[in-house]
N, C-alpha and C positions, 0 to 999 in steps of 0.2 A: 110702777105707775106714771099715765099720760100727765096727772097737775103737777108728783113729782119731780118730770123730769123737765116739766115748764120753766117750774122753782126754779133748780138749778140754774139751766139756761140765763136768766133773771127775768123775767116774765113777771109783770108787775101782778097781772089777774094770771094766772093760769088756768083756769077754766074759762076765759076768753080765749087765750093762745091757742087749745086747744080748738075751740070753737074756726078761731082763726087761719090759719093755720096749716090743718090737719086733713084731709083727706078723707071724706068718711071710710071710704072703703077700708083706710090704713089705721080704723081705728073702732075697739070694741067696747062694750059697757061689759062685765061680771061681778057675776055675785060674789061677793066674800063676807066669810062670816068672822069676828073676830074674837068671839067667847057670846059675845052680850047681846050680838044683834047683827043683824046683814044690813050689808049696805053695798050699793052699787059704784063701783069704781070703771073709768074708763082706761085700759090701756094701748098700746098704738103700738106695731109694727116699726118695722125697722127703717121702711118708707116714711113714715109717721118721726119717728125720730130726724132723719135728717130735713125733714120739712119742718120741725122744732131750730133745729142744728144751724143752718141758714139762714133762718132770719132772727138771730139773734142777735143781739149789740154787744156780748161777753167778749172780749180780747180771746179766749177760748176757740170761743165759735165763729171767730173770724178769721181765725188761723185755719180751724179745719173749712171752711167757706172758703178760703183760698186753696185749702190744698183742692175740692173739690172740684173745681175751676178751672185750676189752672194745671192740673193732674190732671185727673179718675177723665171730667168729660171731653179734655181734649184726645185724651188715649182710647176712648169710649168712639169718638168723631173718625181718629184714624184707624184703630183697629179693628172693630164692635164690638170691644168688652174692652173691662178691666180686670187683672186679678186683684180681688178685696182681698183684702186677711184677712186669714181664719179664724182671730178670735182677738179680742181687745188689745191684751199684750203690743200684738203686731200689729194690730190700728195704732195704737199708739206710738210706735215707730218707726209706722213708716210715715204717718204726719211728723215725725220732730225730722225725721231725713229728710220729707220736703223741706219743711221749714228751715233747717241747718245748709241746705242747696238754695235754698232762696239769698241768707244772709251770706250767704257767699258769693252770690255774683251782688248781690248788694255791695257786698265791701269791693269785689274786683273792677265795680260800675266807679265806685268814687277812688279808687289805685287808677284808673283810667283816666279819671275827670282832674286829680290831684296831676297828674303824671302829664296830661296840659295844661294844666295851667304853668309846671314847672320852664316848659318848653316853648311857650307865647314870647316868655323874655330874651331867646339863644335866637329861636324863628327874626323878633323883632331886630336883633341887631345882625342877624346874616341877610336881613331882606335891605336896612339903614347900610352896610357895607354896598351891598350888589344893587344899590341904586346912585350910590356914587362914581362921578364924571370922574376923578382923581385918579390919575396913572401911576405908578411908584418903579421905581429904578430898582434895578435887581440888586445893588448894594441896601439899597436901602431895608427891603425885603431878608436879605442877606443876614442884616442887623439884629432881625428880628430873633433869630434863629446862633445868634453869636458865630457867625462863619465870613467868611469874603465870600464878593460876589465872584469872583473864579470857581473858589470849592462849588456852591449853590450853581453855576453855569453847567458848572462839571456834572454834578448830578442829574444833572435836568437832561445831559447830553447823555448821559451814560441809562437814564428811562428813557429817553426816545421821543422826547418833547422836543430839543432842538438842535438844530443843526448852526455850524460858524460860514457863513458864507459873504465874500467881501467886507469883510470888518465888522459885522455885525450875526447878532444870533436872533435864526431864524426860525419858528416853528416849524417840525414836521406837515404835511399835509391834512393826513387826518385829524391835526389842530388848529388848522387856520382855518379863518371865518369863522369860529366861536365866541369869538367875545374876548378873550386871553388876552390878549396884549394889543397894543397899539407903537406904530413907529412916531419918534418923536425927531424931527431933524434939528439939528444942532452946531449955532458958528463958531465957527476954529479961526488959532489962526499958529502957522506954523512959524517952524523955528525961525526961517527966515524972513517972517515979516507975512507970507503972502495968506490971505483968508481964502476959507474955503467951508463947507457945510457936512456935516457926515451924519446917518442916520442911527441913530439906539432904539434899543428894542423896548419899550417900558409895559410895565404890568397892568392890567384895571383892577379892579378889586376880584373879580370873576375868572382871572388867573390867578389873583391872591390865595386864594381858596383853591383854586388847584392843584397850589406847588404845596400847601399845609397836609392837604391829603397827601401828596406824596411822601416827603418829610415822615409823614405822623404814621405811614406804610411803613416806612425805613429803621421807625424808633427816635425819630429825631424831633424832640419839641420846642416847642420854643422858650425863649427865657422863661413870660409868666406862666406857660402853663407847668413849666417845671418848680418854680417857685412855689405855685399852686397844691401840689400832688405833696 
């Protein structure tokens, strides 16, 4: 009966709810004989039931309303129809499935938010490194991996990053002009006392990250990474 449905959906005044939320064509008055007297009762059709549910404030009704507005109606707009369940258990199953999908999406969104939050310190660290103007000698970077500068230079040569020209390691053409290295002039004194200058290749922080990627791909971890593993 209409009043029973309205009461079950939490309406404080079921009679008023029927008048306020259910259209005349979705309800009818029928005579009911209960053994001692005849009573007129208001009954509602499926459309009237939906009207009451969509206006109810109960949590269960809110879930039903969300299902209708987020799944049923969009499907009707997109395909012209929606395959409604044929019985009450099927309807409950469809509603439960819809709620499960919604909750799964909410969990996924929370996981994405957490992943982004976890990544922020790493991003800030990388941004800080890349914004630094300080350069590092190959010896300094090699020390992070517990190897000699000679060995690191050899690896970078094998990887096609650099070549040795006139006493200096020079990047191959495809790596030039990308901010990986800088040349530094160093004053030296020969054994016979003659002063001279030589050019040394030093790595920027961007170049340092390039070396890190190359070594990691080879399975070579920095000393700090080995300790953390």
